[in-house]
C-alpha positions in Angstrom: 113.6 100.8 118.6 110.0 99.6 118.4 106.7 101.6 118.3 103.8 99.7 119.8 100.5 99.7 118.0 97.3 100.0 120.0 93.7 99.1 119.0 91.7 102.1 120.3 88.5 101.2 118.5 89.2 100.4 114.9 89.3 96.6 115.5 92.0 96.0 112.9 95.5 95.5 114.5 97.3 96.4 117.7 97.1 95.5 121.4 93.8 96.2 123.1 94.0 99.6 124.8 92.5 98.1 127.9 95.6 95.9 128.3 98.1 98.8 128.3 99.4 98.1 131.8 99.6 94.3 131.3 101.4 94.7 127.9 103.8 97.2 129.5 104.8 94.7 132.1 105.2 92.0 129.4 107.2 94.0 127.0 109.5 95.5 129.6 110.6 92.0 130.4 111.7 91.2 126.9 115.5 91.2 126.4 116.6 93.2 123.4 113.4 95.1 122.9 113.5 98.9 123.3 110.1 100.6 123.1 110.4 104.1 121.6 106.8 105.1 121.0 103.1 104.2 120.8 100.5 104.8 118.1 97.0 104.1 117.0 94.9 105.0 114.0 91.6 106.9 113.6 88.8 104.9 112.1 86.6 107.8 111.0 87.9 111.2 112.0 86.2 112.6 108.9 82.6 112.2 110.1 82.2 110.3 113.4 82.9 112.6 116.3 81.8 110.3 119.1 83.9 107.4 117.8 86.9 109.6 117.3 86.7 111.1 120.7 86.4 107.6 122.3 89.6 106.7 120.4 91.4 109.7 121.8 90.2 108.8 125.3 91.5 105.2 124.9 94.8 106.5 123.6 95.0 108.7 126.6 94.6 105.7 128.8 97.5 104.0 127.1 99.5 107.2 127.5 98.7 107.2 131.2 99.7 103.6 131.7 103.1 104.0 129.9 104.0 107.5 131.0 106.4 110.0 129.6 109.6 109.3 127.6 107.9 107.9 124.5 106.9 109.3 121.1 103.1 109.2 120.9 101.3 109.6 117.6 97.7 109.1 116.5 96.4 111.7 113.9 96.1 110.9 110.2 95.1 113.7 107.7 91.5 113.9 109.0 92.8 113.9 112.6 95.2 116.7 111.9 92.5 118.8 110.4 89.6 118.1 112.7 91.3 117.2 116.1 94.4 119.3 116.7 94.3 118.3 120.3 95.3 114.8 119.1 98.6 116.0 117.6 100.6 114.6 120.5 104.4 114.3 119.6 104.0 113.5 115.9 101.3 113.2 113.2 101.0 111.0 110.2 99.6 112.8 107.1 98.7 110.5 104.3 96.4 111.7 101.5 97.1 115.3 102.4 100.6 114.9 101.1 99.1 114.5 97.7 96.7 117.4 98.2 93.7 115.2 97.7 91.6 116.8 100.4 89.2 119.5 99.1 88.0 122.5 101.0 91.0 123.2 103.2 93.3 125.0 100.7 95.3 122.1 99.5 96.1 121.6 95.8 96.6 118.1 94.3 100.1 117.5 93.2 99.7 114.7 90.6 98.9 115.0 86.9 99.1 112.5 84.1 100.1 113.6 80.7 99.9 111.8 77.3 100.4 112.6 73.6 98.0 111.1 71.0 99.1 108.2 68.9 96.5 108.8 66.2 94.0 111.6 65.4 91.3 111.0 62.8 87.9 112.1 61.7 85.1 109.5 61.8 81.8 109.8 59.9 78.4 110.0 61.5 77.1 106.7 63.0 80.5 105.2 63.5 80.9 103.0 66.7 84.0 103.5 68.8 85.7 101.0 71.0 84.8 97.6 72.4 81.1 97.0 72.3 80.4 100.2 70.4 79.3 102.0 73.5 79.7 105.3 71.8 78.5 106.2 68.3 79.5 109.4 66.5 76.6 111.9 66.1 78.3 113.6 63.2 81.7 114.0 61.7 83.8 113.8 64.8 87.6 114.1 65.4 88.8 111.4 67.7 92.2 111.4 69.4 93.6 108.0 70.7 95.8 108.3 73.8 98.1 105.5 75.0 96.6 105.3 78.5 94.1 102.7 79.7 93.0 100.7 82.7 96.3 99.0 82.8 97.7 102.4 83.8 95.1 102.9 86.5 92.3 104.6 84.7 89.1 103.0 86.0 87.3 101.1 83.2 83.9 102.3 84.6 84.8 105.9 83.5 83.8 105.2 79.9 81.6 108.0 78.4 82.0 109.9 81.7 85.7 110.9 82.1 87.2 113.9 80.4 90.7 115.0 79.6 92.1 118.5 79.3 93.6 120.1 76.3 94.7 123.7 76.3 92.5 124.6 79.3 89.3 122.9 78.0 88.0 119.5 78.9 87.0 117.0 76.3 85.0 113.7 76.7 86.5 110.3 76.7 84.2 108.4 74.4 83.7 104.6 74.1 85.1 101.9 76.3 88.3 102.4 78.1 90.7 99.8 76.8 93.7 98.2 78.6 96.2 100.6 77.0 94.2 103.2 75.1 91.4 105.7 75.4 89.6 107.7 72.7 88.8 111.3 73.1 86.4 113.6 71.1 88.3 116.7 70.2 87.0 119.8 68.3 89.3 119.4 65.4 92.7 118.0 64.1 95.5 118.2 66.7 99.2 117.5 66.3 100.7 114.2 67.6 103.0 116.4 69.7 100.0 117.9 71.6 100.1 117.1 75.3 96.8 116.1 76.9 96.2 116.1 80.7 94.6 112.8 81.5 94.7 113.6 85.2 94.4 117.2 86.1 96.0 118.6 89.3 92.7 119.9 90.8 89.3 118.8 91.9 87.6 118.7 88.5 84.6 116.3 88.6 85.6 114.3 85.6 89.4 114.7 85.0 91.0 114.7 88.5 91.8 111.7 90.7 89.2 113.2 93.1 86.7 113.2 90.2 87.5 109.7 89.2 86.8 108.6 92.8 83.5 110.4 92.9 82.4 108.9 89.6 83.3 105.4 90.6 82.0 105.5 94.2 85.3 105.2 96.0 87.8 107.3 97.8 90.6 109.3 96.1 93.2 107.1 97.7 92.2 104.3 95.4 92.8 105.9 91.9 95.9 107.5 93.4 97.6 104.2 94.3 96.4 102.5 91.2 98.5 104.7 88.8 100.7 102.0 87.3 104.4 101.5 88.0 104.9 101.5 84.2 104.0 105.2 84.1 107.2 107.3 84.2 107.3 109.7 87.2 108.7 113.2 86.9 109.1 115.1 90.2 109.0 118.9 90.1 109.8 121.5 92.7 108.8 125.0 91.8 108.0 123.9 88.3 111.6 122.6 87.8 112.3 118.9 87.4 114.3 117.5 90.3 114.0 113.8 89.8 112.7 111.2 87.4 111.8 107.5 87.7 111.3 105.9 84.3 109.3 102.7 84.0 
């Protein structure tokens, strides 16, 4: 059972929508192929109304050419939220499954936790990390966490990201290393203390959304860059239901 992809204006993949009738005739003549559905993809349902409505119109032309009896689907997350008339027979939510869409009542589902490997007090004027991009201003307690850019934390977040400890955010100071970050904390903390490196919200410097904003990208990117070596724990109602260890 195959679903046929149509290019309704994005210019990436799929048959040209203008060729719907010709493609129908060609595919119906192929032995062993059963067409079960048709789909396309919105290019900018977030902001470009004219482009999006043209895509809907082009998809309608495909639908008219092929007729009933197929599963038609077009809407991604932005389409679901902004163009309910484009729901058709099915929708394809993507980023909304992770809650990473602000302003519509969704809550991010992912958080990243880490315990410190070392906590120490450094004297005034002490450089921290590669290149000494941060220097202590006084006696400062520094916690080293075993998370770095190899785990998906953007290297550009040095001296800008924060992590959360007991409801308060604390700055990541110095260069983000491959496997470690250093965090300025208010005092000595136990090595059993759990820090939230990624918080399940839209905080401007500790959430996946915040990371994206700080690095000039979309939240999809930091979300998919969380490394496979990070253990995954799946919760339902606060109770662990599955685990995938690295």
